[in-house]
Backbone of each chain as ProteinMPNN parsed JSONL, in Angstrom:
{"seq_chain_A": "MTTTAAFILATFTVPEHIGVTPLSMLWLLPLVAAISIVYKTTKLPKIRFVHFVKESVVLFGSIVIFMVITALVLCTVAWLITE", "coords_chain_A": {"N_chain_A": [[15.866, 24.92, 8.464], [14.44, 24.894, 6.083], [16.42, 25.801, 4.633], [18.228, 23.564, 5.179], [16.816, 21.46, 4.293], [16.707, 21.94, 1.487], [19.445, 21.806, 0.835], [19.768, 19.172, 1.228], [17.854, 18.172, -0.74], [19.592, 19.137, -3.107], [21.835, 17.867, -3.158], [20.906, 15.602, -4.14], [20.82, 16.17, -6.768], [23.036, 16.068, -8.377], [25.642, 14.108, -9.528], [27.813, 12.24, -7.417], [31.562, 12.446, -7.297], [33.412, 9.738, -8.512], [36.132, 7.969, -9.469], [37.217, 5.967, -12.121], [38.663, 3.586, -10.838], [40.56, 0.921, -9.497], [39.748, 0.737, -6.801], [36.976, 1.581, -6.834], [35.523, -0.501, -7.124], [34.844, -1.301, -4.645], [32.398, -0.206, -4.055], [30.383, -2.602, -4.578], [30.139, -3.656, -2.199], [28.257, -2.718, -0.249], [25.91, -3.158, -1.592], [26.016, -5.859, -1.992], [25.445, -6.319, 0.812], [23.009, -5.245, 0.989], [21.436, -7.109, -0.938], [22.017, -9.469, 0.523], [20.886, -9.192, 3.174], [17.991, -8.593, 2.498], [17.521, -10.803, 0.742], [17.791, -12.973, 2.761], [15.839, -12.312, 4.432], [13.554, -12.632, 3.287], [13.628, -15.443, 3.003], [13.877, -16.512, 5.899], [11.175, -17.66, 8.074], [10.707, -16.975, 10.734], [12.177, -14.527, 12.539], [14.982, -14.122, 14.224], [17.207, -12.38, 15.89], [20.182, -12.788, 16.461], [20.545, -15.419, 14.953], [19.462, -14.269, 12.479], [21.255, -12.308, 11.329], [23.689, -13.941, 11.737], [23.344, -15.59, 9.526], [22.923, -13.82, 7.527], [25.567, -12.823, 7.138], [26.944, -14.919, 6.246], [25.91, -15.386, 3.895], [26.521, -12.928, 2.672], [29.244, -13.257, 2.842], [29.621, -15.651, 1.265], [29.136, -14.749, -1.32], [30.748, -12.538, -1.729], [33.334, -14.136, -1.752], [33.02, -15.927, -4.007], [32.608, -13.963, -5.91], [35.267, -12.742, -6.196], [36.694, -15.173, -6.77], [35.542, -15.62, -9.275], [36.496, -13.061, -10.239], [39.371, -13.594, -10.262], [39.543, -15.744, -11.966], [38.839, -14.594, -14.315], [40.968, -12.78, -14.64], [42.99, -14.362, -15.06], [42.624, -15.787, -17.568], [42.191, -13.605, -19.013], [45.05, -12.823, -18.746], [46.411, -14.934, -19.825], [45.566, -14.866, -22.861], [46.427, -12.413, -23.521], [49.34, -12.513, -23.114]], "CA_chain_A": [[14.961, 23.717, 8.403], [14.103, 25.096, 4.733], [18.063, 25.562, 4.226], [18.604, 22.015, 5.481], [15.988, 20.572, 3.468], [17.095, 22.339, 0.037], [20.703, 21.093, 0.804], [19.841, 17.635, 1.081], [17.731, 17.661, -1.94], [20.474, 19.419, -3.791], [22.94, 16.585, -3.162], [20.622, 14.251, -5.252], [20.526, 16.551, -8.218], [24.128, 16.252, -8.729], [26.467, 12.971, -9.173], [29.402, 12.51, -6.784], [32.768, 12.066, -8.176], [33.85, 8.44, -8.346], [36.793, 7.779, -10.41], [37.548, 4.689, -12.703], [39.733, 2.958, -10.106], [40.198, -0.435, -8.546], [38.823, 1.345, -5.319], [35.634, 1.987, -6.913], [35.186, -1.664, -7.005], [34.207, -1.323, -3.199], [31.082, -0.137, -4.079], [29.886, -3.534, -4.804], [30.211, -4.24, -0.971], [26.905, -2.223, 0.261], [24.916, -3.6, -2.458], [25.855, -7.186, -1.575], [25.02, -6.306, 1.722], [21.711, -5.301, 1.048], [20.73, -8.357, -1.148], [21.935, -10.686, 1.518], [19.729, -9.225, 4.075], [16.736, -8.991, 1.657], [17.057, -12.212, 0.574], [17.579, -13.79, 4.134], [14.547, -11.675, 5.222], [12.263, -13.537, 2.758], [13.67, -17.032, 3.38], [13.456, -16.949, 7.135], [10.142, -17.191, 8.33], [11.035, -16.363, 12.171], [13.458, -13.801, 12.486], [15.767, -14.118, 15.432], [18.351, -11.549, 15.543], [21.577, -13.576, 15.957], [20.3, -16.155, 13.569], [19.246, -13.763, 11.332], [22.619, -11.691, 11.389], [24.567, -14.808, 11.156], [22.75, -16.194, 7.737], [23.33, -12.772, 6.18], [27.006, -12.677, 6.902], [27.637, -16.218, 5.589], [25.545, -15.312, 2.592], [27.613, -11.819, 2.305], [30.816, -13.786, 2.434], [29.69, -16.588, 0.172], [28.765, -13.75, -2.631], [31.981, -11.807, -2.011], [34.25, -15.355, -2.119], [32.657, -16.105, -5.348], [33.201, -12.927, -7.099], [36.69, -12.883, -6.124], [37.332, -16.326, -7.744], [35.248, -15.086, -10.532], [37.496, -12.24, -10.981], [40.673, -14.149, -10.337], [39.433, -16.369, -13.257], [38.805, -13.828, -15.4], [42.122, -11.995, -14.949], [44.045, -15.225, -15.542], [42.081, -15.682, -18.814], [42.982, -12.237, -19.921], [46.284, -12.896, -18.911], [46.602, -15.983, -20.719], [45.022, -14.538, -23.837], [47.257, -11.342, -24.041], [50.371, -13.017, -22.824]], "C_chain_A": [[14.773, 23.856, 6.75], [15.267, 24.769, 4.149], [18.288, 24.112, 3.903], [18.112, 21.246, 4.066], [16.44, 20.706, 1.978], [18.372, 21.532, -0.146], [20.717, 19.593, 0.549], [19.14, 17.161, -0.25], [18.418, 17.973, -3.081], [21.43, 18.476, -4.063], [22.336, 15.311, -4.029], [20.282, 14.744, -6.609], [21.854, 16.493, -8.958], [24.995, 15.062, -8.264], [27.695, 13.09, -8.187], [30.455, 11.97, -7.728], [33.363, 10.868, -7.698], [34.906, 8.242, -9.58], [36.725, 6.338, -10.802], [38.484, 3.91, -12.188], [39.634, 1.57, -9.494], [39.398, -0.268, -7.244], [37.305, 1.274, -5.326], [34.918, 0.53, -7.024], [34.378, -1.944, -5.786], [33.066, -1.338, -2.937], [30.139, -1.218, -3.952], [29.312, -4.091, -3.221], [28.791, -4.042, -0.345], [25.888, -2.92, -0.412], [24.878, -5.099, -2.303], [25.264, -7.461, -0.325], [23.589, -6.327, 1.706], [20.932, -6.498, 0.201], [21.047, -9.53, -0.344], [21.119, -10.328, 2.42], [18.329, -9.246, 3.467], [16.452, -10.387, 1.707], [16.802, -13.203, 1.588], [16.029, -13.419, 4.648], [13.052, -12.722, 4.377], [12.309, -15.014, 2.746], [13.436, -17.524, 4.841], [12.024, -16.318, 7.473], [9.845, -16.504, 9.621], [12.264, -15.574, 12.13], [14.083, -13.327, 13.775], [17.047, -13.352, 15.045], [19.837, -12.03, 15.664], [21.656, -14.393, 14.654], [20.308, -15.784, 12.422], [20.691, -12.794, 10.639], [23.932, -12.704, 10.906], [24.19, -15.385, 9.543], [23.11, -14.967, 6.785], [24.676, -12.772, 5.861], [27.409, -13.711, 6.104], [27.191, -16.075, 4.338], [26.428, -13.992, 2.003], [28.788, -12.529, 1.764], [31.012, -14.614, 1.431], [29.871, -15.853, -1.179], [29.953, -13.136, -3.024], [33.407, -12.953, -2.516], [34.126, -15.576, -3.455], [32.859, -15.235, -6.433], [34.448, -12.65, -7.006], [37.241, -13.769, -6.753], [36.968, -15.94, -9.019], [36.439, -14.4, -11.213], [38.951, -12.433, -11.292], [40.983, -15.042, -11.827], [39.693, -15.881, -14.243], [40.211, -13.084, -15.818], [43.079, -12.927, -15.575], [43.967, -15.764, -17.002], [42.828, -14.696, -19.82], [44.268, -12.337, -19.954], [46.839, -14.026, -19.891], [46.492, -15.581, -22.505], [46.141, -13.494, -24.493], [48.969, -11.561, -23.969], [50.924, -13.586, -24.266]], "O_chain_A": [[14.987, 22.819, 6.122], [15.411, 23.828, 3.37], [18.472, 23.581, 2.807], [18.74, 20.694, 3.162], [16.544, 19.695, 1.284], [18.481, 20.711, -1.057], [21.498, 18.966, -0.167], [19.503, 16.155, -0.86], [18.134, 17.354, -4.107], [21.824, 18.3, -5.216], [22.965, 14.348, -4.469], [19.666, 14.094, -7.454], [21.851, 16.849, -10.136], [25.192, 14.839, -7.069], [28.468, 14.045, -8.257], [30.264, 11.234, -8.696], [33.829, 10.854, -6.559], [34.435, 8.376, -10.709], [36.265, 5.51, -10.016], [39.27, 3.431, -13.005], [38.566, 1.187, -9.017], [38.566, -1.053, -6.791], [36.549, 1.036, -4.384], [33.687, 0.512, -7.003], [33.392, -2.681, -5.812], [32.503, -2.008, -2.072], [29.108, -1.0, -3.315], [28.301, -4.777, -3.075], [28.164, -5.025, 0.052], [24.933, -3.299, 0.265], [23.792, -5.656, -2.461], [24.652, -8.512, -0.133], [22.942, -7.21, 2.27], [19.835, -6.85, 0.634], [20.389, -10.558, -0.503], [20.343, -11.25, 2.669], [17.505, -9.98, 4.013], [15.606, -11.019, 2.34], [15.938, -14.077, 1.514], [15.248, -14.217, 5.165], [12.03, -13.244, 4.821], [11.334, -15.736, 2.541], [12.944, -18.624, 5.092], [11.655, -15.153, 7.326], [8.972, -15.642, 9.727], [13.308, -16.041, 11.675], [13.747, -12.276, 14.321], [17.775, -13.632, 14.093], [20.649, -11.565, 14.865], [22.393, -14.251, 13.679], [20.804, -16.36, 11.455], [20.919, -12.765, 9.43], [24.823, -12.459, 10.092], [24.996, -15.475, 8.616], [23.481, -15.052, 5.614], [25.094, -12.737, 4.703], [28.241, -13.465, 5.23], [27.914, -16.562, 3.468], [26.976, -14.099, 0.906], [29.237, -12.469, 0.619], [32.026, -14.633, 0.733], [30.642, -16.274, -2.041], [30.33, -13.066, -4.194], [34.248, -12.685, -3.374], [35.134, -15.426, -4.145], [33.184, -15.546, -7.579], [34.851, -12.162, -8.062], [38.263, -13.486, -7.378], [37.822, -15.872, -9.902], [37.12, -14.75, -12.177], [39.631, -11.839, -12.129], [41.995, -15.095, -12.526], [40.496, -16.307, -15.074], [40.541, -12.835, -16.978], [43.874, -12.554, -16.438], [44.973, -16.134, -17.607], [43.573, -14.802, -20.794], [44.847, -12.027, -20.995], [47.749, -13.774, -20.681], [47.328, -16.025, -23.293], [46.638, -13.622, -25.612], [49.747, -10.892, -24.649], [52.001, -14.18, -24.323]]}, "seq_chain_B": "MAQSSKEGHIAFLLTVGLAGWFVPGAGHLMIGEKKHAIIIFITIALTFAAGLYIGSIGVINPVGAKPWYIAQIMNSPAVAAIGRITATGDYPVYGRPGEIGQIYTSIAGLLNLLCIVNAVYWAHLQRTGAFGE", "coords_chain_B": {"N_chain_B": [[-21.206, -19.293, -3.114], [-18.418, -20.297, -2.727], [-17.174, -18.981, -4.63], [-17.191, -16.481, -4.519], [-15.492, -16.373, -2.31], [-13.301, -17.233, -3.182], [-12.588, -15.228, -4.967], [-12.684, -13.175, -3.048], [-10.22, -13.897, -1.908], [-8.044, -13.777, -4.168], [-8.284, -11.189, -4.327], [-7.506, -9.92, -2.16], [-4.828, -10.807, -2.144], [-3.783, -9.427, -4.053], [-4.245, -7.115, -3.207], [-2.126, -7.159, -1.449], [0.125, -7.373, -2.78], [-0.069, -4.884, -4.254], [0.26, -3.118, -2.271], [2.759, -3.665, -1.373], [4.231, -3.014, -3.451], [3.747, -0.066, -3.638], [4.627, 1.006, -1.125], [7.937, -0.379, 0.049], [7.903, -3.423, 1.63], [5.369, -3.169, 2.834], [3.527, -4.797, 1.81], [4.414, -7.21, 3.574], [3.87, -6.273, 6.007], [0.833, -6.027, 5.998], [0.211, -8.632, 6.135], [1.197, -9.366, 8.598], [3.859, -9.525, 9.38], [5.693, -8.003, 10.984], [8.636, -7.469, 11.475], [10.056, -8.289, 9.432], [8.984, -6.555, 7.47], [9.749, -4.087, 8.368], [12.766, -4.619, 8.19], [12.683, -5.141, 5.223], [11.917, -2.634, 4.09], [13.606, -0.52, 5.513], [16.561, -1.706, 4.369], [15.732, -1.349, 1.289], [14.882, 0.841, 1.0], [16.897, 2.481, 1.62], [19.075, 1.398, 0.365], [18.208, 2.175, -2.597], [18.087, 5.128, -1.837], [20.891, 5.558, -1.773], [21.316, 4.929, -4.283], [20.649, 7.032, -5.868], [21.902, 9.309, -4.586], [24.465, 8.875, -5.152], [24.514, 8.778, -8.131], [22.876, 11.086, -8.613], [19.589, 12.226, -9.265], [19.201, 11.853, -11.79], [19.812, 9.2, -12.928], [17.57, 7.765, -13.142], [16.108, 7.514, -15.737], [13.57, 7.365, -18.075], [13.593, 7.676, -20.834], [16.145, 7.413, -22.201], [17.373, 4.861, -20.696], [15.341, 2.736, -20.693], [15.4, -0.2, -20.047], [16.5, -0.3, -17.632], [15.064, 1.578, -16.444], [12.532, 0.209, -15.956], [13.221, -1.815, -14.131], [13.855, 0.048, -12.194], [11.545, 0.83, -11.318], [9.856, -0.823, -10.122], [10.488, -0.25, -7.249], [8.983, 1.712, -6.409], [5.748, 3.49, -7.026], [6.393, 5.985, -7.085], [8.968, 6.47, -8.256], [8.068, 7.043, -11.096], [7.176, 9.551, -10.88], [9.666, 10.78, -10.393], [10.596, 9.994, -12.721], [9.436, 11.715, -14.653], [10.369, 14.109, -14.006], [13.126, 13.772, -14.978], [12.855, 13.159, -17.213], [13.263, 15.5, -19.161], [15.703, 15.747, -19.485], [17.42, 17.366, -17.998], [19.137, 16.584, -16.144], [21.665, 15.205, -16.73], [23.769, 12.384, -16.378], [27.021, 10.686, -16.399], [29.468, 8.003, -16.875], [31.521, 6.397, -13.93], [29.82, 7.345, -11.568], [27.219, 7.29, -12.725], [26.624, 4.516, -13.652], [26.955, 3.156, -11.343], [24.979, 4.183, -9.41], [22.878, 3.603, -11.262], [22.929, 0.929, -11.099], [22.812, 0.622, -8.258], [19.875, 1.257, -8.017], [18.357, 0.157, -9.601], [18.867, -2.439, -8.69], [17.513, -2.503, -6.245], [15.128, -2.138, -6.587], [14.478, -4.389, -8.186], [14.994, -6.455, -6.009], [12.544, -5.415, -4.631], [10.658, -6.473, -5.88], [11.445, -9.103, -5.522], [10.523, -9.052, -2.724], [7.847, -8.558, -3.109], [6.628, -10.763, -4.384], [7.382, -12.645, -2.499], [5.733, -11.818, -0.169], [2.899, -11.87, -1.321], [3.16, -14.766, -1.57], [3.238, -15.669, 0.923], [1.068, -14.479, 1.836], [-0.807, -15.858, 0.499], [-0.152, -18.488, 1.569], [-1.015, -18.324, 4.506], [-3.388, -17.869, 4.136], [-4.67, -20.207, 3.218], [-3.84, -21.593, 5.128], [-1.708, -23.35, 5.045], [0.674, -21.938, 6.186], [4.083, -22.237, 7.705], [4.314, -24.791, 7.492]], "CA_chain_B": [[-20.101, -18.825, -2.047], [-17.002, -20.607, -2.566], [-16.702, -18.469, -5.789], [-17.151, -15.162, -3.814], [-14.495, -16.483, -1.571], [-11.999, -17.315, -4.177], [-12.442, -13.815, -5.41], [-12.028, -12.303, -2.069], [-8.706, -14.399, -1.672], [-7.373, -13.28, -5.166], [-8.314, -9.448, -4.204], [-6.616, -9.955, -1.043], [-3.424, -11.27, -2.514], [-3.585, -8.289, -5.244], [-3.803, -5.856, -2.288], [-0.835, -7.395, -0.504], [1.024, -7.14, -3.881], [0.136, -3.496, -4.729], [0.913, -2.675, -1.17], [4.32, -3.924, -1.359], [4.93, -1.778, -4.581], [3.449, 1.339, -3.158], [5.767, 1.059, -0.087], [8.517, -1.562, 0.106], [7.623, -3.791, 3.347], [4.312, -2.811, 3.204], [2.819, -6.039, 1.774], [4.802, -7.986, 4.81], [2.991, -5.558, 7.185], [-0.279, -6.486, 5.901], [0.367, -10.057, 6.667], [1.39, -9.361, 10.014], [5.187, -9.929, 9.333], [6.288, -6.439, 11.293], [9.808, -7.683, 11.528], [10.238, -8.461, 7.856], [8.43, -5.27, 6.769], [10.841, -3.062, 8.846], [13.951, -4.599, 7.486], [12.809, -4.741, 3.992], [11.661, -1.048, 3.992], [14.814, 0.237, 5.642], [17.471, -1.79, 3.228], [15.642, -1.024, -0.194], [14.742, 2.691, 0.759], [18.487, 2.852, 1.913], [19.895, 1.166, -1.338], [17.625, 3.217, -3.392], [18.656, 6.688, -1.741], [22.373, 5.423, -2.011], [21.917, 5.058, -5.837], [20.228, 8.496, -6.238], [22.984, 10.124, -3.668], [25.765, 8.586, -5.972], [24.542, 9.171, -9.309], [21.791, 11.863, -8.896], [18.05, 11.441, -9.811], [19.584, 11.734, -13.374], [19.974, 7.684, -13.273], [16.231, 7.426, -13.586], [15.947, 7.936, -16.969], [12.587, 6.747, -18.784], [13.947, 7.844, -22.262], [17.653, 6.782, -22.699], [17.673, 3.884, -20.09], [14.107, 2.429, -20.363], [15.457, -1.615, -19.598], [17.033, 0.196, -16.213], [13.9, 2.254, -15.734], [11.717, -1.056, -15.662], [13.712, -2.639, -13.116], [13.959, 1.061, -11.129], [9.896, 1.557, -11.129], [9.609, -1.879, -9.021], [10.545, 0.17, -5.958], [7.572, 2.273, -6.065], [5.157, 4.184, -8.449], [7.009, 7.186, -6.863], [9.893, 6.486, -9.369], [7.463, 7.443, -12.14], [7.251, 10.876, -10.602], [11.12, 11.316, -10.437], [11.094, 10.041, -14.086], [8.913, 12.665, -15.353], [11.063, 15.339, -14.029], [14.471, 13.816, -15.443], [12.54, 13.051, -18.761], [13.597, 16.433, -19.762], [17.207, 15.79, -19.599], [18.051, 18.373, -17.203], [20.148, 15.901, -15.147], [22.497, 14.419, -17.099], [24.85, 11.623, -15.524], [27.78, 9.863, -17.121], [30.316, 7.661, -16.185], [31.018, 5.385, -13.046], [28.654, 7.11, -10.834], [25.733, 6.806, -13.322], [26.888, 3.241, -13.654], [26.813, 2.567, -9.899], [23.636, 4.79, -9.291], [21.791, 2.661, -12.03], [22.99, -0.518, -10.736], [22.1, 0.456, -7.125], [18.322, 1.987, -7.899], [17.789, -1.107, -10.253], [19.036, -3.814, -7.981], [16.774, -2.215, -5.215], [13.924, -2.475, -7.486], [14.471, -6.246, -8.262], [14.733, -6.623, -4.581], [11.514, -5.321, -3.918], [9.904, -7.481, -6.77], [11.259, -10.302, -4.985], [9.622, -8.992, -1.851], [6.61, -8.32, -3.283], [6.376, -12.191, -4.568], [7.504, -13.179, -1.342], [4.728, -11.449, 0.503], [1.77, -12.375, -2.055], [3.117, -15.957, -1.616], [2.983, -15.915, 2.407], [-0.595, -14.407, 1.895], [-1.643, -17.022, 0.01], [0.051, -19.676, 2.461], [-1.491, -18.015, 5.556], [-5.042, -17.981, 4.05], [-4.922, -21.51, 2.936], [-3.226, -22.307, 6.627], [-0.219, -23.794, 5.154], [2.319, -21.191, 6.474], [4.869, -22.782, 8.738], [4.445, -26.374, 7.358]], "C_chain_B": [[-18.832, -18.901, -1.998], [-16.149, -19.782, -3.845], [-16.425, -17.111, -5.305], [-15.757, -15.181, -2.765], [-13.06, -16.712, -2.109], [-11.766, -16.005, -4.559], [-12.245, -13.218, -4.529], [-10.282, -12.657, -1.714], [-7.585, -13.748, -2.607], [-7.355, -11.568, -4.778], [-7.289, -9.203, -3.029], [-5.108, -9.854, -1.388], [-2.996, -9.888, -3.423], [-3.535, -7.069, -4.273], [-2.37, -5.794, -1.7], [0.365, -6.905, -1.577], [1.251, -5.709, -4.203], [0.855, -2.858, -3.501], [2.397, -2.638, -1.073], [5.088, -3.213, -2.367], [4.767, -0.432, -4.115], [4.797, 1.744, -2.309], [6.43, -0.249, 0.486], [8.383, -2.064, 1.512], [6.095, -3.877, 3.445], [3.42, -4.188, 3.217], [3.102, -7.101, 3.08], [4.212, -7.549, 5.903], [1.719, -6.057, 7.166], [-0.622, -7.857, 6.285], [0.852, -10.199, 7.982], [2.862, -9.614, 10.308], [5.908, -8.559, 9.792], [7.725, -6.333, 11.014], [10.526, -7.529, 10.162], [10.192, -7.17, 7.249], [9.605, -4.131, 7.234], [12.17, -3.368, 8.016], [13.846, -4.574, 5.756], [12.906, -3.085, 3.658], [13.079, -0.451, 4.067], [16.154, -0.295, 4.694], [17.085, -1.534, 1.904], [15.668, 0.489, 0.013], [16.292, 3.072, 0.818], [19.501, 2.688, 0.61], [19.427, 1.942, -2.339], [18.154, 4.673, -3.335], [20.181, 6.664, -2.224], [22.514, 5.774, -3.549], [21.754, 6.504, -6.355], [21.317, 9.512, -5.761], [24.15, 9.979, -4.806], [25.396, 8.925, -7.099], [23.37, 10.181, -9.651], [20.516, 11.236, -9.196], [18.214, 11.244, -11.397], [19.641, 10.031, -13.724], [18.676, 7.173, -13.479], [15.642, 8.034, -14.914], [14.848, 6.981, -17.899], [12.923, 6.629, -20.451], [15.017, 7.197, -22.742], [18.05, 5.485, -21.86], [16.499, 3.087, -19.888], [14.152, 0.923, -19.563], [15.845, -1.071, -18.078], [15.797, 0.731, -15.662], [12.825, 1.092, -15.241], [11.901, -1.475, -14.453], [13.579, -1.318, -12.05], [12.448, 1.206, -10.427], [9.222, 0.166, -10.228], [9.864, -1.479, -7.723], [9.28, 0.8, -5.597], [6.831, 2.945, -7.198], [5.654, 5.637, -8.302], [8.15, 7.647, -7.871], [9.348, 7.163, -10.397], [7.711, 8.996, -12.186], [8.371, 11.588, -11.136], [11.323, 11.184, -12.087], [10.533, 10.94, -15.07], [9.72, 14.039, -15.166], [12.518, 15.157, -14.715], [14.249, 13.353, -16.857], [13.223, 14.324, -19.549], [14.977, 16.573, -20.358], [18.194, 16.849, -18.868], [19.162, 17.833, -16.334], [20.91, 15.066, -15.616], [23.908, 13.85, -16.187], [25.369, 10.754, -16.4], [28.778, 9.253, -16.203], [30.358, 6.718, -14.966], [29.909, 6.034, -11.975], [27.472, 7.208, -11.584], [25.741, 5.5, -13.211], [26.269, 2.774, -12.215], [25.312, 3.257, -9.429], [22.489, 3.966, -9.965], [21.753, 1.466, -11.435], [22.276, -0.27, -9.103], [20.367, 0.65, -7.057], [17.801, 0.674, -8.556], [17.832, -2.47, -9.442], [17.849, -3.54, -6.669], [15.23, -2.246, -5.716], [13.557, -3.963, -7.727], [14.234, -6.61, -7.098], [13.54, -6.714, -3.922], [10.604, -5.999, -4.877], [9.991, -8.72, -6.131], [10.483, -10.318, -3.695], [8.13, -9.174, -1.893], [6.051, -10.058, -3.654], [6.317, -12.86, -3.427], [6.138, -13.185, -0.376], [3.318, -12.031, 0.086], [1.989, -14.153, -1.807], [2.841, -16.709, -0.014], [1.715, -15.639, 2.66], [-1.226, -15.587, 1.725], [-1.554, -18.34, 1.051], [-0.979, -19.625, 3.741], [-2.986, -18.289, 5.686], [-5.46, -19.346, 3.59], [-4.627, -22.342, 4.386], [-2.246, -23.471, 6.361], [1.062, -23.548, 5.665], [2.924, -21.855, 7.414], [4.995, -24.395, 8.453], [5.748, -26.669, 6.801]], "O_chain_B": [[-18.082, -18.067, -1.492], [-14.937, -19.851, -4.054], [-15.386, -16.579, -5.699], [-15.112, -14.167, -2.499], [-11.985, -16.433, -1.579], [-10.599, -15.624, -4.461], [-11.441, -12.332, -4.815], [-9.402, -11.867, -1.373], [-6.525, -13.292, -2.179], [-6.368, -10.867, -5.002], [-6.394, -8.359, -3.063], [-4.344, -8.98, -0.978], [-1.851, -9.44, -3.364], [-2.824, -6.102, -4.545], [-1.658, -4.807, -1.512], [1.325, -6.204, -1.256], [2.374, -5.247, -4.405], [1.873, -2.179, -3.636], [3.074, -1.669, -0.731], [6.264, -2.864, -2.263], [5.721, 0.338, -4.226], [5.707, 2.501, -2.645], [5.823, -1.057, 1.188], [8.666, -1.354, 2.476], [5.627, -4.729, 4.201], [2.793, -4.629, 4.181], [2.166, -7.742, 3.558], [3.988, -8.346, 6.814], [1.313, -6.559, 8.214], [-1.734, -8.134, 6.735], [0.877, -11.341, 8.441], [3.146, -9.917, 11.467], [6.68, -8.028, 8.993], [8.16, -5.345, 10.422], [11.433, -6.732, 9.923], [11.13, -6.691, 6.612], [10.219, -3.442, 6.42], [12.632, -2.516, 7.257], [14.744, -4.087, 5.068], [13.827, -2.505, 3.083], [13.683, 0.009, 3.098], [16.847, 0.614, 4.237], [18.043, -1.451, 1.135], [16.348, 1.256, -0.67], [16.782, 3.918, 0.07], [20.316, 3.443, 0.08], [20.285, 2.46, -3.053], [18.548, 5.328, -4.3], [20.658, 7.554, -2.929], [23.349, 6.521, -4.058], [22.552, 7.059, -7.109], [21.608, 10.471, -6.477], [24.672, 10.989, -5.279], [26.212, 9.792, -7.41], [22.897, 10.183, -10.787], [20.334, 10.029, -9.354], [17.449, 10.577, -12.092], [19.487, 9.71, -14.903], [18.614, 6.072, -14.025], [14.806, 8.936, -14.977], [15.265, 5.936, -18.399], [12.575, 5.687, -21.162], [14.883, 6.418, -23.686], [19.078, 4.938, -22.259], [16.495, 2.597, -18.759], [13.329, 0.662, -18.686], [15.219, -1.718, -17.239], [15.444, 0.415, -14.526], [12.343, 1.179, -14.111], [10.965, -1.56, -13.658], [13.156, -1.657, -10.945], [12.238, 1.597, -9.279], [8.101, 0.266, -9.73], [9.506, -2.29, -6.869], [8.611, 0.465, -4.62], [7.351, 2.93, -8.314], [5.426, 6.457, -9.191], [8.309, 8.805, -8.258], [10.093, 8.051, -10.81], [8.239, 9.616, -13.11], [8.371, 12.534, -11.924], [12.005, 11.989, -12.72], [11.007, 11.006, -16.204], [9.724, 14.923, -16.023], [13.136, 16.175, -15.026], [15.188, 13.161, -17.629], [13.74, 14.054, -20.633], [15.339, 17.231, -21.333], [19.379, 17.078, -19.109], [20.019, 18.577, -15.856], [20.977, 14.005, -14.995], [24.751, 14.506, -15.574], [24.653, 10.072, -17.134], [29.016, 9.684, -15.075], [29.296, 6.123, -14.785], [29.096, 5.231, -11.517], [26.486, 7.204, -10.847], [24.763, 5.087, -12.589], [25.235, 2.119, -12.091], [24.513, 2.403, -9.044], [21.42, 3.691, -9.42], [20.677, 0.908, -11.218], [21.291, -0.935, -8.784], [19.707, 0.207, -6.117], [16.823, 0.13, -8.043], [17.008, -3.379, -9.537], [17.354, -4.557, -6.183], [14.297, -2.407, -4.929], [12.491, -4.52, -7.464], [13.154, -7.184, -6.956], [13.242, -7.519, -3.04], [9.471, -6.031, -4.396], [9.009, -9.458, -6.047], [9.826, -11.32, -3.412], [7.39, -9.718, -1.074], [5.028, -10.454, -3.094], [5.379, -13.625, -3.201], [5.592, -14.195, 0.068], [2.613, -12.595, 0.924], [0.966, -14.835, -1.866], [2.415, -17.841, 0.216], [1.095, -16.279, 3.509], [-1.963, -16.206, 2.493], [-2.511, -19.063, 1.331], [-1.667, -20.602, 4.037], [-3.653, -18.691, 6.64], [-6.666, -19.591, 3.596], [-5.08, -23.451, 4.669], [-1.985, -24.356, 7.176], [2.08, -24.238, 5.716], [2.091, -22.196, 8.253], [5.708, -25.124, 9.143], [6.084, -27.836, 6.602]]}, "name": "protein", "num_of_chains": 2, "seq": "MTTTAAFILATFTVPEHIGVTPLSMLWLLPLVAAISIVYKTTKLPKIRFVHFVKESVVLFGSIVIFMVITALVLCTVAWLITEMAQSSKEGHIAFLLTVGLAGWFVPGAGHLMIGEKKHAIIIFITIALTFAAGLYIGSIGVINPVGAKPWYIAQIMNSPAVAAIGRITATGDYPVYGRPGEIGQIYTSIAGLLNLLCIVNAVYWAHLQRTGAFGE"}
């Protein structure tokens, strides 16, 4: 028990290895999910499971799509400037 | 009489806000919104824990990253205890893990601030009888 607790605590004292790669951008997805869930929790006065999940998923998708569009626009601008 | 009622109302709102700061979701629990409280607690605690796991407790840095620390401390006063440990500089973190860890823990704090404001607002509406209109 003590060893397990010590092991769990130790994992919080050393950073994980995450490279600067395009795949590291995927770390934004859990964060967007958390934002969507908490935001919808504060907006819905009554929580019904199906409705809540649907609302959260729609918000999650909207944020991700908007970020992809923003990234594409920024890439295009950078390409136009550098070419 | 009306003055003491007003003071009691303000004290209740302050208690709700402080409860929500001490434990994410506790403000909603105080006003009887159990489902909201559970969802808020799990989501914010997981986001904060994920940030600490990715970047280590070194991402809470009250000395070198004060603006981030202000957002992080919105999670709970317990963050200050972690800040005291890391202020010594024994847990350095750099690069992408540091960035991601800081973003996760800070966003968790700001989300909790949103929940605190929401809980206080709902508490006010409940007391004034305007909730659900």
